C-alpha positions, 0 to 999 in steps of 0.5 A, a space after each residue: 475487545 476487538 476495537 482495543 486489539 485493533 488500536 494496540 496493533 496500530 500503536 505497535 506499528 507506529 512505534 516501530 516506524 518512530 524507532 526506525 526513524 530515530 535509529 537512522 544516523 548515516 546515509 542520506 534521507 528524503 521525505 516524499 509524497 506518493 499517489 497511486 491507482 490500483 485495479 483489484 480482484 475480489 472474485 470470491 466476493 463477486 461470485 457470492 454477490 452474483 449468486 445471491 443478488 444477481 449483481 455481475 459487476 466488479 466491486 472495488 475495481 477503481 482504487 485511489 491512494 496518496 500518502 507520506 513516506 520517509 526514504 532512507 538509503 542504507 549506506 554502501 548498499 543497493 537497498 533503501 527503506 521507505 516507511 510510510 503511511 498511505 490512505 487508499 479509498 474506493 468510491 461507492 459502486 453500483 452495489 453501494 460498497 465503498 471503503 477507506 484503508 489506512 496502510 502502514 507500509 515498509 517497502 524495501 527498494 533493491 537496485 539489482 544493478 547497483 548492489 554496492 550502493 552509490 556512496 551516499 550520492 544524491 539522485 541527481 549525481 547518478 543521472 548519467 548511469 541510466 539503468 544501472 543506477 535507476 532501475 529498482 525492485 520493490 518488496 512492500 509489506 503493509 499492515 492495513 486498517 480498513 473500514 468497509 461501508 455498504 449503503 443499500 436500500 436506505 440502510 448503511 452498514 460499516 465494519 472495520 478490519 485489520 489484515 496484512 498485504 505484501 507486494 512485489 514490483 519494479 520501478 524507475 528512479 528519475 532525478 529532476 534536480 539535486 533535491 527532487 526526484 520522481 519514481 514511477 512503479 508498478 506492484 502486484 499485491 496479495 492480501 490475506 485474511 480480509 474479513 467480510 461481515 456475514 450481514 453483508 450477504 444477508 445470510 444469518 446462518 453463515 459465519 463471517 467470511 475471510 478472503 484473500 484478494 490481489 490487486 495491481 497498483 500503479 504508483 508515483 513517488 515524489 522525493 525531496 532531499 533535505 
């Protein structure tokens, strides 16, 4: 039942992305690639691991990601939409924990110094108006499908979970050619209702643990105008 509910949620998000893609008729559009690195804080889980196993290191500290997105500039405004799919992962740490996370994202880009928009002009045409045309803020909600794995004492356990994240940040658009631009950025993210199976902590008497966590993500987008 849980698996069916998870699949239905993922299918719904995919349908939303498809609808948005085909409804877009005006303005200019770009496709792109994204890479990211984030530092996460799971303090509540780390406290429990330290108390039960005397493990005092950070978990999921180093997180890497890459993905695809569709960039759409809303005509005559300072807003852009970046629907996309992103894969994040964390290599197995000393405790044996690792994860893979599929993120269905809908970042909203806001150019605060250019709210009237850029008349549909390509990025390369705005290169002489540095801060006015290039500085942007980001609001980034996402739906996350995550698979956690623990490989410890010759025993491998996995479980899946779906939860929401939202991030806010700032970035800078750097035109390279008339068709290509790059955009570095940094975001602070909050995750809600991330569930951890009770078997991870060897405590049969407690329920599954639901936590919130945060991370700081550094990302670099590569845009291509078609």
